[in-house]
N, C-alpha and C positions, 0 to 999 in steps of 0.2 A: 504493500500500500504506500509506503514511504520511500521506496527504493530510489526514485528519481531525486527526491530531496537529499537522501543519504549521499548519492553520487555528487550532487551539487555542493554539499557541505565538504565532502572530501576534496573536490577540486579546488575549492576556495582555500582550504587548509594547505594543500599541496603548493598552491601558487603564491602564497604570502610568506615572507620571511619573518615578520613579527606578528605574533598573535597574542591578544590580550583578552582574558576571559573574566567576565563579570557575573554577578548574581544579585539577588535581592538584599536589601538592608535587613538587619536583625536576622542573620542566617540561621537556618535549621539544618539538620543533618543532610537533607536532600539538596539544599542549595550548595553546601560545601562539597558534598559527595559528587554531585554532577560536575561542578566547576573543577575541582581538583582531579577527579577521575579523568575528565577530558584532557586536562593539562598533562597528566602522566602518560596518557595514550600518545599524544602528539610528541612529547619530548623523547619517548623511546623510539618512535618510528622516524622522527626527523630531528636528530640531535643537533643538526646545524642551524635549526630555527631558534629564535628567541621567543619563549613562551612565558607569559606572566598570568598569575591568578591574583586579582586585586579585590580590595574591600576591607572593611573593618573586621577585626578578629573577635570571636566569641570564646571566652576563656574555657567554658565548659565543653567546648567541641574541638579543642586544640589537638585532641588525639586523632582527628581526621586529617589535619594538616595545617600548614601556616600559609599566610598571604605573602605576596611579593610587593616590593616598592617599585613604582614606575614613574619615571620622569615624564612630564607632559609632552615633551617633544617626541617621545616614542610613539605617540598616537598618530602622527602625521601620515605614515605609510603602513599603519597596522590594520589587520583584520581584527575586528572586535566581535566576540561571541558572548551572548548573554544567555545564561541558563536559568531555568526555574523561576522566571519572573514574568508575570502576566502583563504588567503595564509599566510604561517608562518611568513614572514618578517613583516607583519602588526600586529601581535599579540603584545599587550601591556604587557610588563614585560617578558623578555626572559627566565625566570626561568620555563616557562610552560613546557619545554622539559625535566625537571629534575624529574618529578613525576614518580610514579609507573606505571600509565596507563594514556592514553590520549583519550579523546572523542571530536570529532568535531561536532557541530550542526550549520547549516548554510543554507542560502537560495540563496547565490550567485553561479554562475557557478563553478563547482568543478574542477578547473584547477590545484589545488595543493592538491592532495588527501593525507591527513595526518590523523593520529589518529588510535588507535586500534579499535575504533568504529567510523564510519563516517556517520552521518545522514545529507544529503543535499537534500533539497526540493526546487527546483528552481521555483516551481509553487506557493509557499507561498509568501504572500505580504511582509513578514518580518520574522526575526528570532523569534520575540516575538509571532507571530502567531503560529510558530512551537512549542514553549515551552507551549503555552496555549493548543494546540491540544494534545500534549503529556500528559498534566495533565487531560484533558477531557477524553482521551482514558483510562488512568490508573484508573480514578475514585477515589475511596476511598483509593487506594494505594498511591496516590500522589495528594490529592485534592487541588483545588484552595482555596485561602484565600484572604482577603481584600488587604493586602500589595502586594501580588503577582499580583492580578488582576489590581491594580492601575498601577504598573510598566509595566506590559505587555500591558495594554491599551495605555499608553503613547508611548511605542515602536511602536505599530501598527499605531497609529495616526501619528507619526513622519515619518515612512517609506512609508505610503500611501499618504502623503501630505494632511492629513485630509480627506482621502478616495477619493481623486481626481485622483490618478494615476491608470494606466491601470492594475496594479498588484492587485488591489482591486477586490476580487472575492466574490461570494455569501457566501463561507465559511468564508472569512474574516469578513463579516458583521455578520454572525451567531456567530462567536467567540467573536467579539466586543460586541454584544448584551449580551452574556453570562457573559462577564467580568463586564458589566455595572450593573448587578444584585447585585453586592457587594457594600459595604458601603463606597464608595468614590464618589467624584463629577467629573463626566466626563466633565462637562462644565468648572470646575476649571482647569482641565488639559488642555483643549483647550485654555483657556485664558492665562495660564502660557506659553504655547508654542507659543502663538500669540503675546506675549508682548516682545518688544525689547527696549533696552536702547536708549537714545537719539542719541548716536554716531552711533548706527546701523541704526536708522531711517534716520539720515543725510547721511550715506553711501548708504542707499537704494535709496534715492533721487538722489544721484550722479550717481548710476548705471543706473537708469531709464533714466536719462537725457543724459548719455554719451555712452550707449551701441551702438555699430556700427552694422547695419543690412544690409546685402547684398541683392541684387535683388532676390537671390534664397532662402532667408529666413534663412540665417546663421547669428546668432548674436554673438558678442564677445566684451569683454572689458578686459583691462589689469589694474589690481590694483597694481601699483608700491609701493615700500616702501614709497616714498614721499606722495602718495595719502593716504596710510594707516596712516601715521604720521599726515597728515592734519586733519584726522577725529579721531585721537587718538585711532585707531583701530588696532587689531591684526589679525592674520590669522584666529583664531577661530571666530572672529566677522563677517567673510565673509560668514559663513554657512547660515544665514537667508536670504542672498541676492541671493542665487544660483538660486532660482526658478523665480526670478523677470523677466528676459528677456522673459521667456515663457508666461508671461501674456500679452505681446505686440502682437497685431494683425500682422499676417504674419510670425512670428518667429517660425520655425519648429525645429531647433536644435541650440544649443548655447554653448559657453564656457566662463568661467570666469577664468582668469589667475592671480594668486596671487603670487607676488614676495616674495621669502623667504629670510631669513637673509643670507643664503649662496650664494645667487645670482641667483639661478634657480627659476623656477615657478611651483607652484602647479596648476594643471589644473582640474577644476570642469566642467565636461561635461554632458550635458543633451539633451534630444530629445523628441519630441512629435510624432515621426514617424520613421525616419531612424534609423537603428541599428548602434549604435556608439561604442560598446565595443571592436570591432576589431580595431578601431582607437586607443582606449586607450591602447590596448595590444602592439601596435607598438611603444608606447611612455612610456614604463616603468609603465604601469598601467593595469587596467581591471575593471570589475564590471558587472553591469546589462546591458541588451541590450539598455535600454533607460536612464540609469543613471550610469555614470562611472567616474573614476578619473585617472589622468595620471600625468606625470612630463615632463617639458620642461627645457632643460639646458640653453636656451637662446632665444632671439627674433626670430632667424631664425627657431628654432623648433616650436615656437608658430605659425609662418606663415605657416609652413608645416601642422600643425594640422588644421588650418583654411582652407587651400587648400583641405585637405582630406575631411573635412566637406562639402565643396562646391561640390566635386566630388560625395559624398554620395547623396546630394540633386538632382544632375543631374540624377543619377540612380533611385532614389526613385520617382522622378516626372514622370518617364516612366512607372511606375507600374499601 
């Protein structure tokens, strides 16, 4: 289905000497796994090329890999590839638009069609799965290696919730199995991704004890600045707690609202059934049908999102 795009991406990589790979802000394992996995693939096959992976680093995910520093003048003749990023405002490092050519590789709904080449596969579990599939299709032209396999496996594990989410397909498992044939420890990756700091563990307990659940199965909790300070936590520390309300019996969709320094709220939205990304779009966000993000300017908008989730549950229960 994507063979022509795979060929076009390969030709662009082959023809450019400098390649700079970006991904989205506040990276998760898939953002880093797809970005660094692709960088490892290109570096092995084309050692004469200059390949950078750029963006802010996330301390809790340093086990996947580190970022490179790039001088601005390096972009002049560079091919820029952006992975795992649906829309341009979320791309980390705004210099992405100053390169010679731009490629988008993503698995989110394609609502911001950018790039000279745009490969968007919404059926893939993750962008890391797409990068791995690209390598498997190209074979010896861009073969897998241990470093790439490790990064891509971490990305797939992250975006599938350790293969629990509905986006996990037979192809996902086939690719994961292929990656596991390389010389890295899949169990070590799982343990690293399953290990939280004491402050995150304490915050997790607070979330489970204080999440509010409606009669219709809508869960929500507001993590104010005061609560975050109580646990010595930051916005990035809330990522591991996002899935927790979904482990509670009866919760079908939920939202975690994290107060930001500027006063608004980051909204982490999840579902086990109702399609929620349309709600996210109405509140300065977007994402997958069952996993999205949005922004709320105040408590009134938070209540509006909760009301919209309630309405979704009413309609979903009729199906």
